N, C-alpha and C positions, 0 to 999 in steps of 0.2 A: 223576735216579736212575741209579746205575751198578752194574754187577755184574762181577766178575772170575771167569773160569772157562773152560770149554771146551765145544765142541759134541760131544755124545756120540752123537747120531743126527739125520740129516737126514730129515724126514718128507716134505718137498716142496721142489723147487727149480725155478724157471723159468730155464733155461739162457740164455735170451735177455737177461734183465736182472738176474739174480742174486737175485730175490725168493725168500726162503727161509722155510720153517716148520721149526723144529728143536727138539730137546731140548737144553737148556743146563744143564750141571752146575756148581754152585758148591760151596764147602766145606760149606755148610749146607743146600742145597736143590737141587731140579730145577725148571727153568722151561720152559714152552713159549714160544719166542721167534719173532716174525714180523718181517720187514723185509728190507732189501737187504743181503745178506751175500755179495757175490761173491767167489769164490775161497777161501772159508773151508771147510776140510775137517774131518771128524770127528777129534777129538783135539787140534785146534789151539787153543791158548789165546788168548783175546781179552778185551778189556774192552768191554762194551756199555753204551751210554748211551741212555736213552729213558724210557718211562713205562709203567705198568701200565694195561691197558685190558680191558674186559669185552666179549667177543664174544657176540651174542645166542644163538648156537648152540654155540660151543666153550668158552665160559666165560672165565676170567681168562688173559690172555696178557701177555707183555712185548713192547711195540712198540719196535723198535730204530730210533733216529734216526741214530746214527752208532756206529762201533766203531773199535778200533785193536788191532793185534797186541800180544800180551803173551808174552814168553818164559817158558816153564814154569820155576818155581823150586822145585818139589818132585819127588820121585821118581815119584809117581803120575802127575803131569801130564806128565813127560818120557816115561814109558813109553807113555802114551796118545798123545802126539804122534808118537813114533817108529813106533808100530804102527798109525797112522791109515790106512795104505794108500797114503800118498803116496810111500813109499820101497820100491822093489822088493827082495824078499828079506828084509825086516824084518817079522816077525810079532810077536805078543805075547811069546813066549818069548825070541826073539832080543833084543827091546827090553829085557826084564828083565835079560838077561845084560849088555848094554851098560851099563845104568844101575847094576847091581851093581858093575861093574868101575870106573866113573869117578865114581859118586855124584852129588851135587848140582852138580858142575862139568861134567857130561857134555856139554851143548850148547856151553858155553864152550870146552872142550877140542877138540871137533869143529871149531868155527869156526877155532881156531888151527892145527890140524893134523889133517885127516881121516884121515891114514895110521894114527893110533893105533887105528882100528877093526880093523886087521889083528891086533891083540893079543887080540881077542875070538874065542873058539872058534866055528868055523862060518862066519866071514867070510873069504873069499879075495879075490884081486885082482879077479875078475870082479864079485862082489857089491859090493865097494868102489867100483869104477868106476861101476856103475849107481847106487849110493847117492849118490856125489859129484855126479853129473849132476842127479839129482832134488833133492838137498839145495840145490844152487846155485840151481835154479829156484825152490824154495820160499823160500829166503832172499831172492832178488831180488824175488819177489812180495810177501813181507812188507815189504821195504824200500819198494817202490812204494806199497803200501797205507798204510804209516806216513807217507810223505812227502805223498801225496795227501790223506790225512785231516788232516794237520797244517796244510795251507794252506786247508782248508775245502771240499774237493770233497764234495758231498753223497753220502751212502752210496748213494742211488738211482741215482747216475751213475757210481759207481766201476767197475762192470763194463764199461760202455760206454767209459769212458776207457781202461781197460787193454786192451780189445779193439782200440780204434781206434789207439792209439799203439804198443802192443806192449811187449816187455821194455824195462825202463828208463824206463817211463812217468813214474815219480815224479820222477826227476832232470830229464827233459825238460820236464815241465809246470811244475815249480818254477822253471826258468830262463826259461820263456816260457808262462805260462798262456793267452795269447791264441791259441796254436796250436789250442786246443779250439774256438775261435769258429766256429760254423757246421758243426762236425763232429759234435757230440753233440746228438741230438734233445732238445728241451725244456729244454736248459740255457741259462738267460737270460744275456745279456751282463753284467748287473749282478752276477751271481754270479761270473762269470769275472773281472770287474774287481776285485771284493772280494778274490778269491783272489790276484790279481796284487799288489795293494797289501800284502796280508798276507805275501806272499813277498818283499817288499822292493823291488819294482820302482819306480823313480822315476816320479812323476806325469807328468813330461814326457819319459819314455823314448820314443824313436821308435816302438818296437813298440806302446806304448799309444796314442799319437796316431794311428797308421795304423789300428789296430783301431777306435778311436772314429770316425774318418772313415767307415769302411765300415759300422759299426753305425748311425750316424745316417742314412746313405743307405738302408740296409735298412729302418729305421723309416719313412723317407719313402715307400718303396714300399708299406708297409703302410697308409699314409695315402692312397694313391692317386696319389702323384706318380711320374712316370717318372724325374725328376731333381730337383735343387735348384739354384737360382741360387747362384753362388759366395758371394755376400754372405750369403744365407740359411744356407748350410752353415756358414760361419765364425761366424755369430751363434749357431747352435745349439751349436756346439762351445764357444764362449765361455760360454754358459749352463751348460755342464757342467764349468766350471772350467779349461778349456784356453784360458787368456786371454793366452798369449804368442803374439801374431800371427805373429811372424817364424818361430818354431820350427814352428808349425802349418802355415804356408804352405810351408815347406821340405819337410815330409813330404807335403803335398798334391801338390807338384811331383813328388816321388819316385814317388808312386802313379800320376800321369799319365804320367810317362816310362816306367814299367815296363809300362804297358798295363792295369793293374788298374782304372783309372778312365779315362773319356773326357770331354773338354770340347768343347762345341759351343755357340756363341753365348752364352757366359757361363754355361752350365748344366753341372753336373757329374753324370755318369752312372756307374752301375755298368756293368761291361763287358756283362753279359747284357741289361741294359735298353737300352743304346745299340744293341746288335746287333738286338734285337727291333724297335726303332723304325725304324732305318735300313733293315733288310731288309723290313719291312712297307711302307715307302714305295716301295722298289724293285719289290716285287711288285705293288703297286697300279698303278704305271706300266706294268708288263708286261701286266697283265690288260686295261688300257684300250687300250694301243697295239696289242696282238696279239689283241684280242677279236673276236667274230663280227660280221658285217655285220647291218644292220637286216633284220627279217623281217616278213612278213605275219602277222597274228593276228586281224583283225576277224571273219572268217568263223567261226573256232572260238569266239571270245568270244561272238558272237551265238548260236551253237549252245548255249553254256553257259547263256545267259539263257533260252532256250526250254526247255531240259531241266530247269533248276532252278526256273523260275518267278520268278527274281529279275531286277530291273532295275538294271543298273550305272549309277552316278551319273557326272556329268560329271568329277569329280576322279578317279574310278576309271579312266575311259577315258584321262585324261591320264597316270595312272600307267602304264597299259599301253603308251601311246605311248612313254613314257620307257624302260620295261623292255625292250621289243622293238626299240627304236631305238638303245640304248646297250649296250655290253658289261657295264658295272657300274653299278648304280643303287641308291639308298637310298629307301625309302618309310617315312615316319614318320607316326604318328597315334595319337590317344588311344582310349579305349574307345568302342565303338559306331560307329567311323568306317569300318568295312568292310574292315579288314585281313584278317580270316579269309575273307571272300568273295573278296577279291583273290587269296589263296593258292589257294582252290578253283578259281578260274577259270584261274590260271596252270597248275595241275596238268592241268586239262582241255585247255588249248591244247597243252601239252607232249606229252601222250599222243596227242592227235589228229594231230599232225604227226610223231610218231615220235621225239621228242627223249628222250634218256636223262636221267633226273631224279634228283637227290638232295635230301633235305630234312633240316635239322638245327636244333637249338636248344641253348642252353647247359645247360639242365637236363632231367632225365628227364620231369618233369611237363609242361614246355612241349612237348617232343618228342611226348609222348603225345597232347596236345591237337591237334597238327597231324595226327597219324594219325587221330584220331577225326573231325576235320573233313573230311578228304580221302579217307579209306579207302586211303591210300598209306603205305608204310613211311617212318618218320622215326626219327632217332637223335640222341643227344647228340653234340655236336661231338667230344668225346673218343672216343666209339665210332666215329663216322664216320671219324676219322683213325686208328683201330685202335691205341689206346694200348698201350704196352709198358712194363713196370716191373720192375726187379730190385731186391732189397733192398740190394744193394751199389752200385747205380747210380741214375741219375736217370730221370725220366719221359721217354719218347721216343715218337714215333709212327711206325708202319710206313708211313703215307702221307706223302710228302714230295716234294721236287723230283724225286728219282730214281724214285719210285713214286707218281705223282700219282693223284688220284681220277679215276674214269671217269664223266664226265657232260657233257651239253650245257648243262644248266641246274642251278644250285645255288641253293636258297632257304634262308636262315637267318633264323629268327624270334627274337624277344626279343633283338635285337642290342644293346640298351643294356647288357646284362650282360657283354658280351665285353670282356676286358681286353687289354692290349697283347701279352702273351705268348701267349695263346690265339689272338689275331688273327694274329700272325706265323705260328704253326704252321698255321693254317687257310689263309692266303694262299699259303704255300709249297706246299701240296698241291693247289691249284686249277690245273688245266691251262690253258695258253694256248688261247684259242678258246672257252672256256666262257662262258656268260652267267651273271652273278652278281647276285642280288637280296638285299639286306640289309633286313629289316623290323623296326621297333622303335618305341619311343615316346620321343622326345627329352626329354619332361618327367619321365620317371621318374628315380629315383636313378641315378647312374652306377655302373659296375661295382664290385664289392667289391675286385677286384684293381686293380693299377696301370693308369693311363691314363684318357684321356677320349675313347675311340675314336670313338663315334658323333658326339659334338659336334665333334671335329676333322674328321671326314669331311664333315659337313654344312657346315662353314665352308670347305671346300676347293672352290673354284669349278669346277675341271675335272671334279669328280665330280658326276654328275647326281643330284639329290635332289628329293623332292616331299613336302609335308606334307598329309595328308588332314585336312580340317576339318569336313566335313559329317557330322552324326550320323545314322546310318541306323536306329537302333533306333526303330521307329515306334510302339511301344506307348505309349498316353497316360500310363501310370503308370510308364514306365521313366525314372527320374530319375537313376540312377547316372552316366551320361555327362555329363548337363547339370550336375550338382553338381560333378563332377570338373573340368569346364571353369571353373565359378565359382571353385573353389579356386585354380586356376592364375591366374585374373584378380584374385585378392586379395579376392574378395567372400565375406564370411562369412554372408550372408543366403541360406542354403541352402534349397532347395525341399523341402517335405514334403507328402505327401497320405496320407489314411487307407488308400488302396488301393495306395500306391506301394511302391517297392523301396528307399527310402532314408529313414532316421530318425536324428535326433539326440536322444538322451535326456540331458537335463541332470541331473547327479547330483553330489552332494558327494563328495569323495574318501573320506570315512569310510564311505559307503554303497555304494561301487562294487562291492566284492566280493559283497555280498548281492544287488545288482541283477544282476550278472553270473551268479551262481548261479541266480537266478530265471529269467533268460532261457534259460539252457542246459537247465535241468531241467524247466521247465514251458512258458513262453510260446512259444518258438520250436518246441518239439517238438509242442505241442498245436495251435498255429494253422497252422504251415507244414508240419508233418510232418518237420522236419529231424532227422536223427540227431545227437545232441550231440557225437559224436567224429568221425564220418566226414564230415559235411556242414558243420559249423561250425568256423571257424578264428578264434581270438582273436589279435589283433595288438596290438602296443604299440611305441611308438618306441624304448623303452629296454630295456636288459638288466637293470640293477640298480634297487633301490628297491622300495617297496611295490607299485608298479604296473608293475614291470619283468617281463620274461619269466621270470626265475628264481623270484621269489616267486609270480607267478600260476600257474606250473606246479605248485608245491607245493600251492597251494590247490585247483586244478582236479583234480589227481590224487586228492586226498582226497575230492573231490566226486564225480568220475565213475568212479574206480577205487579204492575204499577197500580197506583190508586185508581179506582173506578167508582163512579156514583152507583153503579149497579152491584158492587161488591161490598158486603158488610165487612167491617174491621173493628178490632178492639185493641186498645193500647195497654201495655203492661210494662211499666218502667220506661226504658228508652226504646222498647221494641213494639212494632205493630204487627198483629196477627190478622191476616187478610184472607178471605175466602179464596181458595186456589193455592195457598201456600204449601210448600213442601216442608214437612216438619219431622223432627226426630225426638223420641222420648229419651231423656238423658238420665233417668233414675228408675230403678225397678219400682213399679207400683202394683202391689199384689192384690189390691182391693178394687181396682178399676174394672168395671163390668163392660162387656162388649157382646155384640150379636153378630154372628157370621151371616153376611148378607146373601150367601149362596145357599146355606143349609138351614138358616134360622136357629141354629144352636146357640146357646148362651154360655158365656164363660167369664172368667176373671183373670186379670193380670196383663199389664202391658210392660214390656221390659226394656231396659237400657239398650239403646241402639236401634230400636224398631222404628221404621219410617212410615209416615202417614201423609195424607192430604186433607187439608181443612176444607170441608164441603159446605158448612153452613154455620152461622152464628145465630143462636136462638135463645132469647131470654137469659142471657148471661152464661150460656153453655156453648161450647164449641163442639160441633159434630165432626169427628175426624175418622177417616177410614184408614186403618193401619194395614200395611202389607196387602192392600187392594181388596181385603175380604172382611176385616173385622171393624164394625162400626161402633165407635165409642161416643157417649155423651160426656164430654170432658168438662169438668167444673172449672170455672174461671179462677178460683183460688189456687189451683194446681198448675197455673201457667209457668211457674218457675221450673217445672219438670220438663218443659218443652223448649226446643231450640229450632231455628230455621235450619234447613238441611240442603239448601242449594249447594252449599259448600260444607265440608266436614273435615275434621282432622283425620290424618291417616290412622291414628290410634283408634278413633271411633269407627273406622271402616272395617276393622278386623272382623272376619267371619262373613263378610258380604262380598258380592260379586256383581259387577255392573257391565252392561254391553260396552260402554265407553267410559274411560276415566281420563280426566285432565289433571295432572299433578302440577300444581303451581309451586314453584321453588323460589324461595327468597332467603336472605340471610336471617338466621335466628340463633337461638341458644345452641352452643356446641353439642349438647346432649341430643339434639334433634337432627344435627347435620351428620348423619351416619348412614351407612349402606343398608342396614336392616330396616330403617324407616323408609328409605326410598324403595327397597325391594318389596316391602309390605304394600306400599302404594301401587307400585307397578303391577303386582300380582292380583290386584282387585279387578283389573280390566280383562274382559272376556274376548271382545272383538276388536277393540282399538284402545291404544294407550298413547297419550300425548304428554310429553314433558314440556313445561313452559317456564322459561327463566334464563338466567345467565349461565354461560359455560363455566365460570368460576364456581358457581354454587353447585352445579352438577358435579364438578371435579371434587369439591370439598365433601359432598355427600358420599360419593363412590369411594373416596379414599378414607373417609372417617369410619372407624370401627366402633361397634357397640361396646361401650365400656362401663355401662351401668351395672356394676356387680350387685347381685341380689344375695342377701344373707338367707340361707335356707339350710335346714338340717334334715330334709326328707331322705336324701340318699344315705346319710349316716344312720338315721333311725331305721331305715329299711334293712341295711346290711347288718346292723346289730341284731335285729329280730330274726333275720334270715339265718345268721350263724347260730343263734340260740335254738332255733327250730331244728337246725342240723344236728346239734348236740343231743337234743331231746329224741330225735329220730334214731340216732345211733344207740342211745341207751335203750330205747324200746326194742330194737333189733337184737341187742345183746341179751 
C-alpha cells in the first residue's frame, strides 16, 4: 500500500535513528504514520510504502516500510515545501509570493537558475545566498535518499548510513555498497550484498570478493573459531557462488599483502584475532618467565582448616602446591570437587601473609558467588579492567600494559567462559611478578566468543594445571555431582532417590508444558518452598521450536505473570514487557547507567547474561533492577537488548548457578544433543536438578559427544614463543 503526500507535523522523532511519528497529509485524508523517516522535514513531499496497523492504545496507524522523495507538483505542496523551515528567510507569505510568481514550474526553475528568486519582492542577495546553501543541502539529501532507497537500503538504516558516510552518501554507496560493511549496526551482510548486486556490481568484482572473505571470517568468529584453514575458507566461499578459484585467491593475496588478514601455519586470521592470539601467547610467556618465586603456604592453610572446620583433600593440597609453587596455574574440576573451598583457602592464605588480592569472573552472577563464598570483593573481568566505551569508538580498558592491575595474587573463576579477546585484555593488564590462578571446568561448554582458551592452555605443557576429581559433597542424598560425572562418562543410568536432589521425569513432548506448569506452580513451591521466579530456572538446549526458550518464555510469562489491569506493559514487536517480568540482558551495553539501591553508588554497564526484574514502566522508560541491586532506567529503544528469562538456553546460563534447575529436553539440532550441553545445564543447579523429557532424548544427549571443533592457534603460538624464550635464556646464560 502506498500514499503520496507530505509531512504536516512531526509528533515525535528519535534523532539517533530517525524513527518518527508524524501527521501525513494526502489529497484525500490525514494519516498518523510511524516508521523510520530520517531527514524528512515538515512540508516535504514523499511517497510512503507500508501497511495499516492497529495499535492497542493509539488506534489505526500507517506503518512505513520504505519511502522515497517526491517533488511537489502543485502550488499547495510547493508552498508547504518552501515554508517548511528548511530555508532561512522563507516563511509562508514569502513562499506564496514565490509560487505565485513562477507557478507550477517554481522548483524546476529554481533548480535551473536560483538567481530568479531576486525577482521576488523581499528577497535580496543575502537571503538568496542563505537560501541557495540550504536548498543545495536539501537537494543533495533528497538525491542521497532517492539513490539509497533505489538500491534497497532499509528505511530503518537510512539515517545511520547518511550519518556515517556524510554528504554524497547516495553516490558513494551506489558505487560501492560494501563500504557499509561493519559500519552500520544491525545491517546484515546479505542485505548489503543484495544492494550491491541491485546496483549492478559484478559478482566477481574484487570489492565483492574481498568483502565476502572478511564476512566469512567474521562468521567463523561467531562460531567460535579464531581463524579458518585456507582450504576451509575457500570451500565456504565456493559454497557462496565464488567458484573462480584463481580470482578468489588473487584477492585473498591482496588482503594478506595489505595486512587486513594474516596467515600462520595455513590458517587465515582477521587482523584483530591474530593480534589477540599472538599477544596472549607473548603475555603468557612473560607472566611465567617473570613470575614470583615459590612461597610457603602450609601454615596458613592449616589455620584455614582449623578456623573453618573443613579438611582439605589430597588433590586440594596438590593444587596448593602447584599454585604457590608456580607463577601461573590452572585448576579444573566439576561440581562438588572443592573449587569453592580452594578459593576460600587461597583468600585466607593471601590475607594472612599480606598479599594484595584481586578476584574476578566473566559474569556478574559468578563474581557475586565468589563474594558470598569469601566475604571479599570480586568483580566481572570487564569491571576489573575498568572498561571505557564511547559511542563513536570501540571498547577499551583503562587497565593495560601502561596501567596494570595492582595485585600480588589474581584469581579468575569460571574461566571456561573467557574468549580469546577478553583473555588478551586480561593478560595485558596483569603485572609481571603477580601470581595468577585460573579456575574453571574443562567439561563445560566453551566460551560463547571465539577461541578455545581453557582447552588450549590445558594442552600446553609448560603451563601448570591440575584436575580435581574427588567429590566432596558428603551428603548421602547429594546426587548432582555424581550424575554430572555419569553424563560425562556417557552413562544414561542416572541415580535417583526419593530424598535426593536429582530427578528425571519421563514425559511425552505433548505433556511437557503442563508438567512444567505443575512443577512451577504447585509441586516445587509446596514441597521445597522454592519461589517459582527467583529460585527456579528453566533451561533448554535450543532457542527455537516448541520447547525452545522463545516459546517457553511466552508460556511461562502467561503462567507466572499474566496480564493484569494493575500492571503496566509495553509491546515491542511480538513481545510484551510487563511489570514483574524476569528479564535478561543479551548484549553488552557499556553506556547504560545504574544506581546501586543499597549504597547509592552510580555506575555504568549492563552485560550479556545479567538477570533483572521489571519494576515499573514510566514515560517510555523501563525501571529494571539487575541482580537485585542495580536500578536501571532502561530506554524503550534498547528493548531489542532484552529477553524474557523465565526460560533460557543452556549456553546463556553459563557462569550462573540457581537453587533449582529444570532442564527441558526435546529433539533439536544434533550439535545441541550432546553430553557437554546436558552437563553444563545439570551443573547450574545447586540444590535441586530436574530433567524433563523423553528417555530417548536423554539417551541421545548422554551418548552424543561434543564434536564442534574450534580452529585456534593459541597453543601453537604459545609453544613457539616459549621455545624462543628458552633459546634466548640459554644464550644469556652462555
